[in-house]
C-alpha positions in Angstrom: 68.4 54.7 119.7 70.8 56.8 121.6 71.0 58.4 125.0 73.7 60.4 126.8 73.8 61.7 130.3 73.2 65.3 131.0 71.3 67.7 133.1 67.6 67.0 133.6 65.0 69.5 132.7 61.5 70.2 134.0 59.7 69.1 137.0 60.0 65.4 136.2 63.7 65.2 136.9 64.8 64.4 133.4 64.0 61.7 130.8 64.4 58.7 133.2 62.0 59.9 135.9 58.6 58.4 136.3 55.8 60.1 134.3 54.0 61.4 137.4 53.9 60.5 141.1 50.2 59.5 140.8 50.9 57.4 137.8 53.8 55.7 139.4 51.8 54.9 142.6 48.8 53.7 140.6 46.6 56.6 141.7 46.0 57.6 138.0 45.5 55.3 135.1 47.1 57.8 132.6 50.6 59.3 132.2 50.7 62.9 131.1 50.2 63.2 127.4 53.4 64.5 125.8 53.2 67.3 123.3 54.8 66.7 119.9 56.7 69.8 118.7 59.5 70.8 116.4 63.0 70.5 118.0 64.9 73.7 118.6 68.6 74.3 118.7 68.4 74.9 122.5 67.1 71.3 122.9 70.5 69.9 122.0 71.7 69.1 125.6 68.4 67.5 126.4 68.4 65.5 123.2 71.9 64.1 123.9 70.8 63.2 127.5 67.8 61.4 125.9 70.0 59.5 123.5 72.2 58.4 126.5 69.2 57.4 128.6 67.9 55.4 125.6 71.2 53.6 125.1 71.9 55.0 121.6 75.4 55.5 120.4 76.5 59.1 120.3 79.1 60.7 118.0 79.8 64.2 119.3 82.7 64.7 116.8 80.6 63.6 113.8 77.0 63.5 112.9 75.8 64.3 116.4 78.0 67.4 117.0 76.1 70.4 118.3 76.9 72.5 115.2 75.6 69.8 112.8 72.4 69.2 114.7 71.8 73.0 115.0 72.4 73.4 111.3 70.1 70.5 110.3 67.2 71.4 112.7 66.1 74.2 110.4 66.9 72.5 107.1 64.4 72.0 104.3 64.9 68.2 104.4 64.7 67.8 108.2 61.7 66.9 110.3 63.2 66.9 113.8 60.5 66.4 116.4 60.5 66.2 120.2 57.9 65.0 122.7 57.6 67.3 125.7 56.1 66.8 129.1 56.1 69.8 131.5 59.3 71.2 129.9 61.2 67.9 129.8 62.1 66.2 126.5 60.9 62.6 126.8 61.1 61.5 123.2 62.6 62.6 119.9 62.9 61.5 116.3 65.1 62.9 113.5 63.3 62.6 110.3 64.8 63.5 106.9 64.0 63.1 103.2 65.7 63.4 99.9 62.6 64.5 98.0 61.7 61.0 97.0 62.1 58.9 100.2 61.7 59.7 103.8 63.9 58.4 106.6 63.3 57.9 110.3 66.5 58.4 112.2 67.4 58.4 115.8 64.0 57.6 117.4 64.3 57.6 121.1 61.8 57.5 124.0 62.8 57.9 127.6 62.6 54.6 129.5 59.7 55.8 131.8 57.6 56.7 128.7 58.1 53.5 126.7 55.1 51.2 125.9 52.7 54.2 126.1 52.5 54.7 122.3 54.9 57.7 122.2 57.4 56.2 119.7 54.5 55.5 117.3 53.2 59.0 117.8 56.6 60.4 116.9 56.9 58.2 113.8 53.3 59.0 112.8 54.1 62.7 113.0 57.1 62.4 110.7 55.0 60.3 108.3 52.2 62.8 108.2 54.6 65.6 107.4 56.3 63.5 104.7 52.9 62.6 103.2 52.0 66.3 103.0 54.9 66.9 100.6 54.1 63.9 98.5 56.6 61.4 99.9 55.1 57.9 100.0 58.0 55.7 101.0 59.3 56.0 104.6 62.3 53.9 105.7 64.7 53.4 108.6 68.1 51.8 109.1 68.4 49.8 112.3 71.8 48.5 113.4 71.9 44.7 113.7 72.3 44.7 117.5 69.1 46.8 118.1 66.5 44.0 118.2 64.1 46.2 120.3 64.0 48.8 117.5 63.5 46.1 114.9 60.5 44.7 116.8 59.1 48.2 117.4 59.2 49.1 113.7 57.7 45.8 112.6 54.8 46.3 115.2 54.0 49.6 113.6 53.9 48.3 110.0 57.5 48.6 108.7 58.8 45.5 106.8 62.4 44.3 106.7 63.9 44.2 103.3 66.7 41.6 103.4 67.4 42.1 99.7 69.0 45.4 100.5 72.5 45.8 101.8 73.6 49.1 103.3 76.9 50.5 102.2 78.5 53.8 103.4 81.6 55.8 102.7 82.7 57.9 105.7 85.4 60.5 106.0 86.3 59.0 109.4 84.9 56.7 112.1 83.4 59.6 114.1 80.8 60.7 111.5 
């Protein structure tokens, strides 16, 4: 999960702000319900800010470059979703697939919206879209330091597969 600083959007003061004043003061028992929607190219700055607020690494000269994200957003193998509250991006997931297997990438929820079921809603939305195109295996790679993500994915039914070892070949360290 990644988060980078940036300008806040919407009336909530950005991804780290409280869900609502009433919710924060205990006057309401519910936070506003985020709307799950397709990410757009103009969400890039808010997405980077969300990654930063969520503590995710960010590679602006590689896989996270604006041009790459903008190109991938409309791709046939991409399911890039955001969670929106009053114009502020408070959660996002970059889902992809190779035609046989689906991938959950870069799931992030703003700290103020954690433990409200939003991460699960985002993952469920990717899984539903993958199921519609016949993909029955959904996976994610989680870096070994990210124990919170490991616990989250186990809570929502993902199982670790210790028999697999991840290898990669990269053109440079920035990708």
